C-alpha atoms as one frame of an Amber mdcrd trajectory, in Angstrom:
protein
  87.506 114.697 127.373  90.451 116.887 126.478  90.650 120.626 125.772  91.006
 120.075 122.028  87.749 118.092 122.073  85.950 121.245 123.249  87.831 123.834
 121.138  90.357 122.512 118.624  93.551 124.516 118.078  92.170 126.300 115.018
  88.941 127.381 116.772  88.970 130.402 119.080  85.339 130.568 120.229  82.510
 128.203 120.938  78.863 128.549 121.785  77.825 127.148 125.154  74.246 127.416
 126.371  73.612 130.256 123.935  76.685 132.307 124.918  79.739 132.736 122.720
  82.794 131.937 124.829  86.298 132.845 123.723  89.182 130.456 124.224  91.147
 131.621 127.252  88.159 132.878 129.222  88.699 130.538 132.166  92.421 131.300
 132.338  91.782 135.046 132.189  89.148 134.776 134.925  91.633 132.970 137.171
  94.393 135.497 136.445  92.043 138.348 137.326  90.966 136.587 140.522  94.628
 136.305 141.520  95.089 140.030 140.823  92.212 140.817 143.177  93.734 138.655
 145.892  97.348 139.797 145.511  98.491 142.117 148.276 100.740 144.030 145.889
  98.045 144.812 143.305  97.357 148.475 142.722  93.799 149.776 142.978  93.854
 150.398 139.223  94.880 146.784 138.566  92.128 145.592 140.887  89.541 147.811
 139.191  90.539 146.443 135.783  90.450 142.879 137.117  86.970 143.431 138.601
  85.685 144.812 135.286  87.163 141.881 133.361  85.678 139.407 135.844  82.233
 140.996 135.511  82.543 140.773 131.717  83.453 137.071 131.975  80.675 136.044
 134.387  78.079 135.227 131.685  80.566 133.033 129.825  81.714 131.297 132.991
  78.092 130.687 133.975  77.313 129.327 130.494  80.207 126.904 130.866  78.737
 125.740 134.183  81.796 126.732 136.222  79.788 128.136 139.115  77.632 125.003
 139.236  80.702 122.797 139.680  83.144 124.984 141.618  82.492 127.178 144.646
  84.505 130.389 144.857  86.312 130.394 148.198  87.174 134.106 148.343  84.141
 135.909 149.868  84.643 139.180 147.970  85.039 137.419 144.614  82.074 135.159
 145.371  79.917 138.227 146.103  81.098 140.016 142.946  80.228 137.010 140.800
  76.855 136.497 142.507  75.975 140.124 141.881  76.523 139.702 138.138  75.374
 136.138 137.460  72.661 135.838 134.858  69.262 134.965 136.240
């Protein structure tokens, strides 16, 4: 399966397990995770990244990301676990 099979170019959102997920959610989650891990990130950048990660957790869970991939960073893993839907 290819990306365009999930969300074609002209479609920006999809519904997965009852959650509307915007195209780019996975990429944004990864970018925010890198911001949290970067030594040079300011506390403000980290706070914004944490908030964006928390906002993305339901979508990432609906996609099944946390069922397939284990988060290796302990702090990020704990943040996600704290906000995963039941």
